[in-house]
mmCIF file as gemmi writes it, N, C-alpha and C atoms, coordinates in Angstrom:
data_model
loop_
_atom_site.group_PDB
_atom_site.id
_atom_site.type_symbol
_atom_site.label_atom_id
_atom_site.label_alt_id
_atom_site.label_comp_id
_atom_site.label_asym_id
_atom_site.label_entity_id
_atom_site.label_seq_id
_atom_site.pdbx_PDB_ins_code
_atom_site.Cartn_x
_atom_site.Cartn_y
_atom_site.Cartn_z
_atom_site.occupancy
_atom_site.B_iso_or_equiv
_atom_site.pdbx_formal_charge
_atom_site.auth_seq_id
_atom_site.auth_asym_id
_atom_site.pdbx_PDB_model_num
ATOM 1 N N . MET Axp A 1 ? -6.436 2.101 -13.921 1 0 ? 1 A 1
ATOM 2 C CA . MET Axp A 1 ? -5.802 3.022 -12.992 1 0 ? 1 A 1
ATOM 3 C C . MET Axp A 1 ? -4.528 2.363 -12.466 1 0 ? 1 A 1
ATOM 4 N N . SER Axp A 2 ? -3.456 3.119 -12.397 1 0 ? 2 A 1
ATOM 5 C CA . SER Axp A 2 ? -2.179 2.577 -11.931 1 0 ? 2 A 1
ATOM 6 C C . SER Axp A 2 ? -2.219 2.33 -10.422 1 0 ? 2 A 1
ATOM 7 N N . ILE Axp A 3 ? -1.245 1.57 -9.948 1 0 ? 3 A 1
ATOM 8 C CA . ILE Axp A 3 ? -1.119 1.327 -8.507 1 0 ? 3 A 1
ATOM 9 C C . ILE Axp A 3 ? -1.004 2.661 -7.785 1 0 ? 3 A 1
ATOM 10 N N . ARG Axp A 4 ? -0.12 3.529 -8.281 1 0 ? 4 A 1
ATOM 11 C CA . ARG Axp A 4 ? 0.101 4.836 -7.652 1 0 ? 4 A 1
ATOM 12 C C . ARG Axp A 4 ? -1.198 5.647 -7.603 1 0 ? 4 A 1
ATOM 13 N N . ASP Axp A 5 ? -1.897 5.722 -8.721 1 0 ? 5 A 1
ATOM 14 C CA . ASP Axp A 5 ? -3.137 6.501 -8.764 1 0 ? 5 A 1
ATOM 15 C C . ASP Axp A 5 ? -4.171 5.946 -7.794 1 0 ? 5 A 1
ATOM 16 N N . SER Axp A 6 ? -4.284 4.628 -7.729 1 0 ? 6 A 1
ATOM 17 C CA . SER Axp A 6 ? -5.237 3.999 -6.81 1 0 ? 6 A 1
ATOM 18 C C . SER Axp A 6 ? -4.91 4.341 -5.365 1 0 ? 6 A 1
ATOM 19 N N . ILE Axp A 7 ? -3.635 4.285 -5.011 1 0 ? 7 A 1
ATOM 20 C CA . ILE Axp A 7 ? -3.21 4.583 -3.644 1 0 ? 7 A 1
ATOM 21 C C . ILE Axp A 7 ? -3.447 6.053 -3.32 1 0 ? 7 A 1
ATOM 22 N N . VAL Axp A 8 ? -3.13 6.939 -4.247 1 0 ? 8 A 1
ATOM 23 C CA . VAL Axp A 8 ? -3.34 8.375 -4.019 1 0 ? 8 A 1
ATOM 24 C C . VAL Axp A 8 ? -4.824 8.672 -3.807 1 0 ? 8 A 1
ATOM 25 N N . VAL Axp A 9 ? -5.68 8.095 -4.632 1 0 ? 9 A 1
ATOM 26 C CA . VAL Axp A 9 ? -7.124 8.303 -4.478 1 0 ? 9 A 1
ATOM 27 C C . VAL Axp A 9 ? -7.585 7.801 -3.11 1 0 ? 9 A 1
ATOM 28 N N . CYS Axp A 10 ? -7.099 6.649 -2.695 1 0 ? 10 A 1
ATOM 29 C CA . CYS Axp A 10 ? -7.459 6.104 -1.386 1 0 ? 10 A 1
ATOM 30 C C . CYS Axp A 10 ? -7.029 7.049 -0.272 1 0 ? 10 A 1
ATOM 31 N N . ILE Axp A 11 ? -5.801 7.536 -0.327 1 0 ? 11 A 1
ATOM 32 C CA . ILE Axp A 11 ? -5.299 8.45 0.704 1 0 ? 11 A 1
ATOM 33 C C . ILE Axp A 11 ? -6.133 9.727 0.722 1 0 ? 11 A 1
ATOM 34 N N . GLU Axp A 12 ? -6.475 10.237 -0.445 1 0 ? 12 A 1
ATOM 35 C CA . GLU Axp A 12 ? -7.307 11.442 -0.516 1 0 ? 12 A 1
ATOM 36 C C . GLU Axp A 12 ? -8.676 11.203 0.111 1 0 ? 12 A 1
ATOM 37 N N . GLU Axp A 13 ? -9.23 10.013 -0.088 1 0 ? 13 A 1
ATOM 38 C CA . GLU Axp A 13 ? -10.536 9.692 0.498 1 0 ? 13 A 1
ATOM 39 C C . GLU Axp A 13 ? -10.448 9.512 2.009 1 0 ? 13 A 1
ATOM 40 N N . ILE Axp A 14 ? -9.387 8.862 2.472 1 0 ? 14 A 1
ATOM 41 C CA . ILE Axp A 14 ? -9.214 8.629 3.904 1 0 ? 14 A 1
ATOM 42 C C . ILE Axp A 14 ? -8.986 9.944 4.64 1 0 ? 14 A 1
ATOM 43 N N . SER Axp A 15 ? -8.135 10.794 4.078 1 0 ? 15 A 1
ATOM 44 C CA . SER Axp A 15 ? -7.677 11.975 4.801 1 0 ? 15 A 1
ATOM 45 C C . SER Axp A 15 ? -8.37 13.274 4.408 1 0 ? 15 A 1
ATOM 46 N N . SER Axp A 16 ? -9.064 13.289 3.299 1 0 ? 16 A 1
ATOM 47 C CA . SER Axp A 16 ? -9.657 14.508 2.74 1 0 ? 16 A 1
ATOM 48 C C . SER Axp A 16 ? -8.602 15.523 2.307 1 0 ? 16 A 1
ATOM 49 N N . GLU Axp A 17 ? -7.346 15.096 2.247 1 0 ? 17 A 1
ATOM 50 C CA . GLU Axp A 17 ? -6.26 15.96 1.767 1 0 ? 17 A 1
ATOM 51 C C . GLU Axp A 17 ? -6.182 15.849 0.258 1 0 ? 17 A 1
ATOM 52 N N . ARG Axp A 18 ? -5.949 16.967 -0.401 1 0 ? 18 A 1
ATOM 53 C CA . ARG Axp A 18 ? -5.769 16.986 -1.847 1 0 ? 18 A 1
ATOM 54 C C . ARG Axp A 18 ? -4.457 17.689 -2.158 1 0 ? 18 A 1
ATOM 55 N N . GLY Axp A 19 ? -3.785 17.233 -3.184 1 0 ? 19 A 1
ATOM 56 C CA . GLY Axp A 19 ? -2.574 17.905 -3.632 1 0 ? 19 A 1
ATOM 57 C C . GLY Axp A 19 ? -1.394 17.784 -2.685 1 0 ? 19 A 1
ATOM 58 N N . PHE Axp A 20 ? -1.375 16.756 -1.855 1 0 ? 20 A 1
ATOM 59 C CA . PHE Axp A 20 ? -0.245 16.572 -0.944 1 0 ? 20 A 1
ATOM 60 C C . PHE Axp A 20 ? 0.984 16.112 -1.718 1 0 ? 20 A 1
ATOM 61 N N . ASP Axp A 21 ? 2.142 16.348 -1.14 1 0 ? 21 A 1
ATOM 62 C CA . ASP Axp A 21 ? 3.417 15.969 -1.761 1 0 ? 21 A 1
ATOM 63 C C . ASP Axp A 21 ? 3.59 14.459 -1.627 1 0 ? 21 A 1
ATOM 64 N N . HIS Axp A 22 ? 3.624 13.773 -2.749 1 0 ? 22 A 1
ATOM 65 C CA . HIS Axp A 22 ? 3.698 12.31 -2.739 1 0 ? 22 A 1
ATOM 66 C C . HIS Axp A 22 ? 5.027 11.783 -2.214 1 0 ? 22 A 1
ATOM 67 N N . ALA Axp A 23 ? 6.049 12.632 -2.173 1 0 ? 23 A 1
ATOM 68 C CA . ALA Axp A 23 ? 7.356 12.206 -1.671 1 0 ? 23 A 1
ATOM 69 C C . ALA Axp A 23 ? 7.496 12.444 -0.169 1 0 ? 23 A 1
ATOM 70 N N . SER Axp A 24 ? 6.613 13.237 0.404 1 0 ? 24 A 1
ATOM 71 C CA . SER Axp A 24 ? 6.69 13.558 1.83 1 0 ? 24 A 1
ATOM 72 C C . SER Axp A 24 ? 6.173 12.408 2.676 1 0 ? 24 A 1
ATOM 73 N N . ASN Axp A 25 ? 6.656 12.367 3.912 1 0 ? 25 A 1
ATOM 74 C CA . ASN Axp A 25 ? 6.159 11.378 4.852 1 0 ? 25 A 1
ATOM 75 C C . ASN Axp A 25 ? 4.704 11.702 5.166 1 0 ? 25 A 1
ATOM 76 N N . LEU Axp A 26 ? 3.835 10.748 4.914 1 0 ? 26 A 1
ATOM 77 C CA . LEU Axp A 26 ? 2.396 10.959 5.043 1 0 ? 26 A 1
ATOM 78 C C . LEU Axp A 26 ? 1.962 11.197 6.484 1 0 ? 26 A 1
ATOM 79 N N . PHE Axp A 27 ? 2.722 10.69 7.433 1 0 ? 27 A 1
ATOM 80 C CA . PHE Axp A 27 ? 2.372 10.842 8.839 1 0 ? 27 A 1
ATOM 81 C C . PHE Axp A 27 ? 2.964 12.12 9.419 1 0 ? 27 A 1
ATOM 82 N N . GLU Axp A 28 ? 4.234 12.38 9.106 1 0 ? 28 A 1
ATOM 83 C CA . GLU Axp A 28 ? 4.882 13.591 9.606 1 0 ? 28 A 1
ATOM 84 C C . GLU Axp A 28 ? 4.241 14.85 9.041 1 0 ? 28 A 1
ATOM 85 N N . SER Axp A 29 ? 3.731 14.762 7.812 1 0 ? 29 A 1
ATOM 86 C CA . SER Axp A 29 ? 3.093 15.925 7.186 1 0 ? 29 A 1
ATOM 87 C C . SER Axp A 29 ? 1.625 16.071 7.589 1 0 ? 29 A 1
ATOM 88 N N . GLY Axp A 30 ? 1.106 15.112 8.359 1 0 ? 30 A 1
ATOM 89 C CA . GLY Axp A 30 ? -0.263 15.2 8.846 1 0 ? 30 A 1
ATOM 90 C C . GLY Axp A 30 ? -1.327 14.732 7.867 1 0 ? 30 A 1
ATOM 91 N N . VAL Axp A 31 ? -0.91 14.137 6.753 1 0 ? 31 A 1
ATOM 92 C CA . VAL Axp A 31 ? -1.88 13.637 5.776 1 0 ? 31 A 1
ATOM 93 C C . VAL Axp A 31 ? -2.623 12.437 6.355 1 0 ? 31 A 1
ATOM 94 N N . LEU Axp A 32 ? -1.898 11.549 7.022 1 0 ? 32 A 1
ATOM 95 C CA . LEU Axp A 32 ? -2.489 10.353 7.625 1 0 ? 32 A 1
ATOM 96 C C . LEU Axp A 32 ? -2.164 10.288 9.11 1 0 ? 32 A 1
ATOM 97 N N . THR Axp A 33 ? -3.025 9.591 9.848 1 0 ? 33 A 1
ATOM 98 C CA . THR Axp A 33 ? -2.756 9.286 11.25 1 0 ? 33 A 1
ATOM 99 C C . THR Axp A 33 ? -2.528 7.785 11.373 1 0 ? 33 A 1
ATOM 100 N N . SER Axp A 34 ? -2.073 7.362 12.523 1 0 ? 34 A 1
ATOM 101 C CA . SER Axp A 34 ? -1.827 5.931 12.716 1 0 ? 34 A 1
ATOM 102 C C . SER Axp A 34 ? -3.112 5.122 12.553 1 0 ? 34 A 1
ATOM 103 N N . LEU Axp A 35 ? -4.248 5.683 12.893 1 0 ? 35 A 1
ATOM 104 C CA . LEU Axp A 35 ? -5.522 4.974 12.725 1 0 ? 35 A 1
ATOM 105 C C . LEU Axp A 35 ? -5.88 4.786 11.256 1 0 ? 35 A 1
ATOM 106 N N . ASP Axp A 36 ? -5.405 5.689 10.404 1 0 ? 36 A 1
ATOM 107 C CA . ASP Axp A 36 ? -5.682 5.584 8.969 1 0 ? 36 A 1
ATOM 108 C C . ASP Axp A 36 ? -5.006 4.372 8.338 1 0 ? 36 A 1
ATOM 109 N N . VAL Axp A 37 ? -3.976 3.839 8.995 1 0 ? 37 A 1
ATOM 110 C CA . VAL Axp A 37 ? -3.263 2.673 8.463 1 0 ? 37 A 1
ATOM 111 C C . VAL Axp A 37 ? -4.227 1.502 8.272 1 0 ? 37 A 1
ATOM 112 N N . LEU Axp A 38 ? -5.153 1.329 9.193 1 0 ? 38 A 1
ATOM 113 C CA . LEU Axp A 38 ? -6.113 0.22 9.091 1 0 ? 38 A 1
ATOM 114 C C . LEU Axp A 38 ? -6.945 0.329 7.817 1 0 ? 38 A 1
ATOM 115 N N . SER Axp A 39 ? -7.413 1.517 7.512 1 0 ? 39 A 1
ATOM 116 C CA . SER Axp A 39 ? -8.189 1.725 6.285 1 0 ? 39 A 1
ATOM 117 C C . SER Axp A 39 ? -7.332 1.503 5.056 1 0 ? 39 A 1
ATOM 118 N N . LEU Axp A 40 ? -6.094 1.952 5.125 1 0 ? 40 A 1
ATOM 119 C CA . LEU Axp A 40 ? -5.175 1.801 3.997 1 0 ? 40 A 1
ATOM 120 C C . LEU Axp A 40 ? -4.852 0.331 3.75 1 0 ? 40 A 1
ATOM 121 N N . VAL Axp A 41 ? -4.619 -0.419 4.812 1 0 ? 41 A 1
ATOM 122 C CA . VAL Axp A 41 ? -4.358 -1.858 4.682 1 0 ? 41 A 1
ATOM 123 C C . VAL Axp A 41 ? -5.568 -2.556 4.06 1 0 ? 41 A 1
ATOM 124 N N . ALA Axp A 42 ? -6.757 -2.256 4.557 1 0 ? 42 A 1
ATOM 125 C CA . ALA Axp A 42 ? -7.973 -2.875 4.017 1 0 ? 42 A 1
ATOM 126 C C . ALA Axp A 42 ? -8.136 -2.537 2.54 1 0 ? 42 A 1
ATOM 127 N N . PHE Axp A 43 ? -7.883 -1.289 2.175 1 0 ? 43 A 1
ATOM 128 C CA . PHE Axp A 43 ? -7.994 -0.875 0.774 1 0 ? 43 A 1
ATOM 129 C C . PHE Axp A 43 ? -7.019 -1.652 -0.103 1 0 ? 43 A 1
ATOM 130 N N . ILE Axp A 44 ? -5.76 -1.721 0.308 1 0 ? 44 A 1
ATOM 131 C CA . ILE Axp A 44 ? -4.737 -2.414 -0.487 1 0 ? 44 A 1
ATOM 132 C C . ILE Axp A 44 ? -5.08 -3.895 -0.619 1 0 ? 44 A 1
ATOM 133 N N . GLU Axp A 45 ? -5.466 -4.519 0.489 1 0 ? 45 A 1
ATOM 134 C CA . GLU Axp A 45 ? -5.806 -5.947 0.436 1 0 ? 45 A 1
ATOM 135 C C . GLU Axp A 45 ? -6.99 -6.199 -0.494 1 0 ? 45 A 1
ATOM 136 N N . ASP Axp A 46 ? -8.017 -5.365 -0.397 1 0 ? 46 A 1
ATOM 137 C CA . ASP Axp A 46 ? -9.217 -5.555 -1.222 1 0 ? 46 A 1
ATOM 138 C C . ASP Axp A 46 ? -8.969 -5.214 -2.688 1 0 ? 46 A 1
ATOM 139 N N . THR Axp A 47 ? -8.306 -4.104 -2.93 1 0 ? 47 A 1
ATOM 140 C CA . THR Axp A 47 ? -8.112 -3.621 -4.3 1 0 ? 47 A 1
ATOM 141 C C . THR Axp A 47 ? -7.167 -4.5 -5.099 1 0 ? 47 A 1
ATOM 142 N N . PHE Axp A 48 ? -6.09 -4.948 -4.447 1 0 ? 48 A 1
ATOM 143 C CA . PHE Axp A 48 ? -5.054 -5.681 -5.165 1 0 ? 48 A 1
ATOM 144 C C . PHE Axp A 48 ? -5.045 -7.173 -4.839 1 0 ? 48 A 1
ATOM 145 N N . SER Axp A 49 ? -6.036 -7.645 -4.081 1 0 ? 49 A 1
ATOM 146 C CA . SER Axp A 49 ? -6.152 -9.062 -3.695 1 0 ? 49 A 1
ATOM 147 C C . SER Axp A 49 ? -4.858 -9.573 -3.065 1 0 ? 49 A 1
ATOM 148 N N . LEU Axp A 50 ? -4.385 -8.819 -2.08 1 0 ? 50 A 1
ATOM 149 C CA . LEU Axp A 50 ? -3.148 -9.155 -1.381 1 0 ? 50 A 1
ATOM 150 C C . LEU Axp A 50 ? -3.421 -9.293 0.105 1 0 ? 50 A 1
ATOM 151 N N . GLU Axp A 51 ? -2.477 -9.93 0.803 1 0 ? 51 A 1
ATOM 152 C CA . GLU Axp A 51 ? -2.547 -10.016 2.254 1 0 ? 51 A 1
ATOM 153 C C . GLU Axp A 51 ? -1.323 -9.323 2.829 1 0 ? 51 A 1
ATOM 154 N N . ILE Axp A 52 ? -1.563 -8.377 3.725 1 0 ? 52 A 1
ATOM 155 C CA . ILE Axp A 52 ? -0.475 -7.648 4.367 1 0 ? 52 A 1
ATOM 156 C C . ILE Axp A 52 ? -0.364 -8.151 5.796 1 0 ? 52 A 1
ATOM 157 N N . THR Axp A 53 ? 0.83 -8.599 6.174 1 0 ? 53 A 1
ATOM 158 C CA . THR Axp A 53 ? 1.061 -9.075 7.536 1 0 ? 53 A 1
ATOM 159 C C . THR Axp A 53 ? 1.552 -7.921 8.403 1 0 ? 53 A 1
ATOM 160 N N . GLY Axp A 54 ? 1.5 -8.114 9.695 1 0 ? 54 A 1
ATOM 161 C CA . GLY Axp A 54 ? 1.975 -7.095 10.623 1 0 ? 54 A 1
ATOM 162 C C . GLY Axp A 54 ? 3.42 -6.706 10.388 1 0 ? 54 A 1
ATOM 163 N N . ASP Axp A 55 ? 4.238 -7.664 9.963 1 0 ? 55 A 1
ATOM 164 C CA . ASP Axp A 55 ? 5.652 -7.387 9.702 1 0 ? 55 A 1
ATOM 165 C C . ASP Axp A 55 ? 5.846 -6.409 8.554 1 0 ? 55 A 1
ATOM 166 N N . GLU Axp A 56 ? 4.884 -6.334 7.66 1 0 ? 56 A 1
ATOM 167 C CA . GLU Axp A 56 ? 5.009 -5.476 6.484 1 0 ? 56 A 1
ATOM 168 C C . GLU Axp A 56 ? 4.507 -4.057 6.733 1 0 ? 56 A 1
ATOM 169 N N . ILE Axp A 57 ? 3.906 -3.836 7.885 1 0 ? 57 A 1
ATOM 170 C CA . ILE Axp A 57 ? 3.407 -2.507 8.222 1 0 ? 57 A 1
ATOM 171 C C . ILE Axp A 57 ? 4.506 -1.768 8.974 1 0 ? 57 A 1
ATOM 172 N N . ASP Axp A 58 ? 5.225 -0.935 8.248 1 0 ? 58 A 1
ATOM 173 C CA . ASP Axp A 58 ? 6.286 -0.134 8.844 1 0 ? 58 A 1
ATOM 174 C C . ASP Axp A 58 ? 6.377 1.202 8.115 1 0 ? 58 A 1
ATOM 175 N N . MET Axp A 59 ? 7.154 2.116 8.664 1 0 ? 59 A 1
ATOM 176 C CA . MET Axp A 59 ? 7.265 3.45 8.074 1 0 ? 59 A 1
ATOM 177 C C . MET Axp A 59 ? 7.921 3.427 6.705 1 0 ? 59 A 1
ATOM 178 N N . ALA Axp A 60 ? 8.805 2.488 6.46 1 0 ? 60 A 1
ATOM 179 C CA . ALA Axp A 60 ? 9.445 2.415 5.144 1 0 ? 60 A 1
ATOM 180 C C . ALA Axp A 60 ? 8.406 2.136 4.069 1 0 ? 60 A 1
ATOM 181 N N . SER Axp A 61 ? 7.443 1.304 4.386 1 0 ? 61 A 1
ATOM 182 C CA . SER Axp A 61 ? 6.41 0.941 3.412 1 0 ? 61 A 1
ATOM 183 C C . SER Axp A 61 ? 5.23 1.903 3.419 1 0 ? 61 A 1
ATOM 184 N N . PHE Axp A 62 ? 4.818 2.339 4.588 1 0 ? 62 A 1
ATOM 185 C CA . PHE Axp A 62 ? 3.601 3.134 4.7 1 0 ? 62 A 1
ATOM 186 C C . PHE Axp A 62 ? 3.857 4.629 4.845 1 0 ? 62 A 1
ATOM 187 N N . GLY Axp A 63 ? 5.11 5.037 4.923 1 0 ? 63 A 1
ATOM 188 C CA . GLY Axp A 63 ? 5.423 6.444 5.148 1 0 ? 63 A 1
ATOM 189 C C . GLY Axp A 63 ? 5.202 7.343 3.952 1 0 ? 63 A 1
ATOM 190 N N . THR Axp A 64 ? 5.362 6.808 2.752 1 0 ? 64 A 1
ATOM 191 C CA . THR Axp A 64 ? 5.232 7.62 1.541 1 0 ? 64 A 1
ATOM 192 C C . THR Axp A 64 ? 4.423 6.87 0.485 1 0 ? 64 A 1
ATOM 193 N N . VAL Axp A 65 ? 3.962 7.599 -0.504 1 0 ? 65 A 1
ATOM 194 C CA . VAL Axp A 65 ? 3.261 6.962 -1.622 1 0 ? 65 A 1
ATOM 195 C C . VAL Axp A 65 ? 4.196 5.977 -2.31 1 0 ? 65 A 1
ATOM 196 N N . ASP Axp A 66 ? 5.461 6.376 -2.521 1 0 ? 66 A 1
ATOM 197 C CA . ASP Axp A 66 ? 6.427 5.476 -3.161 1 0 ? 66 A 1
ATOM 198 C C . ASP Axp A 66 ? 6.602 4.188 -2.366 1 0 ? 66 A 1
ATOM 199 N N . GLY Axp A 67 ? 6.665 4.303 -1.045 1 0 ? 67 A 1
ATOM 200 C CA . GLY Axp A 67 ? 6.798 3.119 -0.203 1 0 ? 67 A 1
ATOM 201 C C . GLY Axp A 67 ? 5.612 2.184 -0.353 1 0 ? 67 A 1
ATOM 202 N N . LEU Axp A 68 ? 4.416 2.751 -0.437 1 0 ? 68 A 1
ATOM 203 C CA . LEU Axp A 68 ? 3.21 1.941 -0.616 1 0 ? 68 A 1
ATOM 204 C C . LEU Axp A 68 ? 3.182 1.273 -1.981 1 0 ? 68 A 1
ATOM 205 N N . VAL Axp A 69 ? 3.576 2.008 -3.018 1 0 ? 69 A 1
ATOM 206 C CA . VAL Axp A 69 ? 3.633 1.429 -4.365 1 0 ? 69 A 1
ATOM 207 C C . VAL Axp A 69 ? 4.626 0.274 -4.386 1 0 ? 69 A 1
ATOM 208 N N . ASN Axp A 70 ? 5.8 0.484 -3.788 1 0 ? 70 A 1
ATOM 209 C CA . ASN Axp A 70 ? 6.813 -0.578 -3.746 1 0 ? 70 A 1
ATOM 210 C C . ASN Axp A 70 ? 6.312 -1.794 -2.976 1 0 ? 70 A 1
ATOM 211 N N . LEU Axp A 71 ? 5.598 -1.567 -1.882 1 0 ? 71 A 1
ATOM 212 C CA . LEU Axp A 71 ? 5.047 -2.676 -1.104 1 0 ? 71 A 1
ATOM 213 C C . LEU Axp A 71 ? 4.073 -3.49 -1.95 1 0 ? 71 A 1
ATOM 214 N N . VAL Axp A 72 ? 3.154 -2.815 -2.63 1 0 ? 72 A 1
ATOM 215 C CA . VAL Axp A 72 ? 2.176 -3.52 -3.467 1 0 ? 72 A 1
ATOM 216 C C . VAL Axp A 72 ? 2.884 -4.302 -4.566 1 0 ? 72 A 1
ATOM 217 N N . MET Axp A 73 ? 3.855 -3.682 -5.219 1 0 ? 73 A 1
ATOM 218 C CA . MET Axp A 73 ? 4.572 -4.36 -6.303 1 0 ? 73 A 1
ATOM 219 C C . MET Axp A 73 ? 5.332 -5.576 -5.781 1 0 ? 73 A 1
ATOM 220 N N . THR Axp A 74 ? 5.955 -5.453 -4.616 1 0 ? 74 A 1
ATOM 221 C CA . THR Axp A 74 ? 6.684 -6.571 -4.012 1 0 ? 74 A 1
ATOM 222 C C . THR Axp A 74 ? 5.732 -7.704 -3.644 1 0 ? 74 A 1
ATOM 223 N N . LEU Axp A 75 ? 4.604 -7.364 -3.028 1 0 ? 75 A 1
ATOM 224 C CA . LEU Axp A 75 ? 3.633 -8.393 -2.647 1 0 ? 75 A 1
ATOM 225 C C . LEU Axp A 75 ? 3.04 -9.075 -3.87 1 0 ? 75 A 1
ATOM 226 N N . GLN Axp A 76 ? 2.791 -8.312 -4.932 1 0 ? 76 A 1
ATOM 227 C CA . GLN Axp A 76 ? 2.284 -8.913 -6.171 1 0 ? 76 A 1
ATOM 228 C C . GLN Axp A 76 ? 3.315 -9.863 -6.769 1 0 ? 76 A 1
ATOM 229 N N . ALA Axp A 77 ? 4.582 -9.451 -6.77 1 0 ? 77 A 1
ATOM 230 C CA . ALA Axp A 77 ? 5.643 -10.303 -7.315 1 0 ? 77 A 1
ATOM 231 C C . ALA Axp A 77 ? 5.785 -11.571 -6.482 1 0 ? 77 A 1
ATOM 232 N N . ASN Axp A 78 ? 5.735 -11.433 -5.159 1 0 ? 78 A 1
ATOM 233 C CA . ASN Axp A 78 ? 5.835 -12.602 -4.281 1 0 ? 78 A 1
ATOM 234 C C . ASN Axp A 78 ? 4.655 -13.542 -4.48 1 0 ? 78 A 1
ATOM 235 N N . ALA Axp A 79 ? 3.464 -12.979 -4.648 1 0 ? 79 A 1
ATOM 236 C CA . ALA Axp A 79 ? 2.276 -13.806 -4.872 1 0 ? 79 A 1
ATOM 237 C C . ALA Axp A 79 ? 2.38 -14.542 -6.201 1 0 ? 79 A 1
ATOM 238 N N . ALA Axp A 80 ? 2.856 -13.859 -7.229 1 0 ? 80 A 1
ATOM 239 C CA . ALA Axp A 80 ? 3.014 -14.491 -8.543 1 0 ? 80 A 1
ATOM 240 C C . ALA Axp A 80 ? 4.068 -15.586 -8.486 1 0 ? 80 A 1
ATOM 241 N N . HIS Axp A 81 ? 5.168 -15.317 -7.771 1 0 ? 81 A 1
ATOM 242 C CA . HIS Axp A 81 ? 6.232 -16.311 -7.63 1 0 ? 81 A 1
ATOM 243 C C . HIS Axp A 81 ? 5.718 -17.53 -6.865 1 0 ? 81 A 1
ATOM 244 N N . GLY Axp A 82 ? 4.954 -17.281 -5.8 1 0 ? 82 A 1
ATOM 245 C CA . GLY Axp A 82 ? 4.395 -18.382 -5.018 1 0 ? 82 A 1
ATOM 246 C C . GLY Axp A 82 ? 3.418 -19.212 -5.82 1 0 ? 82 A 1
ATOM 247 N N . ALA Axp A 83 ? 2.606 -18.552 -6.641 1 0 ? 83 A 1
ATOM 248 C CA . ALA Axp A 83 ? 1.646 -19.274 -7.484 1 0 ? 83 A 1
ATOM 249 C C . ALA Axp A 83 ? 2.367 -20.098 -8.539 1 0 ? 83 A 1
ATOM 250 N N . ALA Axp A 84 ? 3.426 -19.542 -9.12 1 0 ? 84 A 1
ATOM 251 C CA . ALA Axp A 84 ? 4.195 -20.27 -10.135 1 0 ? 84 A 1
ATOM 252 C C . ALA Axp A 84 ? 4.89 -21.474 -9.51 1 0 ? 84 A 1
ATOM 253 N N . ALA Axp A 85 ? 5.427 -21.298 -8.307 1 0 ? 85 A 1
ATOM 254 C CA . ALA Axp A 85 ? 6.098 -22.404 -7.625 1 0 ? 85 A 1
ATOM 255 C C . ALA Axp A 85 ? 5.098 -23.506 -7.284 1 0 ? 85 A 1
ATOM 256 N N . ALA Axp A 86 ? 3.904 -23.112 -6.868 1 0 ? 86 A 1
ATOM 257 C CA . ALA Axp A 86 ? 2.88 -24.105 -6.536 1 0 ? 86 A 1
ATOM 258 C C . ALA Axp A 86 ? 2.465 -24.896 -7.77 1 0 ? 86 A 1
ATOM 259 N N . ARG Axp A 87 ? 2.356 -24.218 -8.915 1 0 ? 87 A 1
ATOM 260 C CA . ARG Axp A 87 ? 1.987 -24.911 -10.153 1 0 ? 87 A 1
ATOM 261 C C . ARG Axp A 87 ? 3.077 -25.88 -10.59 1 0 ? 87 A 1
ATOM 262 N N . SER Axp A 88 ? 4.332 -25.511 -10.41 1 0 ? 88 A 1
ATOM 263 C CA . SER Axp A 88 ? 5.422 -26.374 -10.868 1 0 ? 88 A 1
ATOM 264 C C . SER Axp A 88 ? 5.583 -27.602 -9.974 1 0 ? 88 A 1
ATOM 265 N N . HIS Axp A 89 ? 5.116 -27.502 -8.727 1 0 ? 89 A 1
ATOM 266 C CA . HIS Axp A 89 ? 5.209 -28.641 -7.805 1 0 ? 89 A 1
ATOM 267 C C . HIS Axp A 89 ? 3.915 -29.432 -7.739 1 0 ? 89 A 1
ATOM 268 N N . GLY Axp A 90 ? 2.887 -28.924 -8.39 1 0 ? 90 A 1
ATOM 269 C CA . GLY Axp A 90 ? 1.575 -29.531 -8.25 1 0 ? 90 A 1
ATOM 270 C C . GLY Axp A 90 ? 1.299 -30.498 -9.305 1 0 ? 90 A 1
């Protein structure tokens, strides 16, 4: 399952919304509430083995499906870069 598909399924489970516009703001459109962010963070951390800091929780990242996909991809790239750097210095 792709990152996008995984995130969409999670949002559908959290909100019980189906067929929402993936480009729309998830909060302004009523798909998610601010409390749903906690479930979404836990899902992303568990599913993709990532750690999300408070600084990374913002509307640019969490407002749309695209923002969430970009966040996961960025965190994965940073984790891979950090692991590669650790191996080269170790």
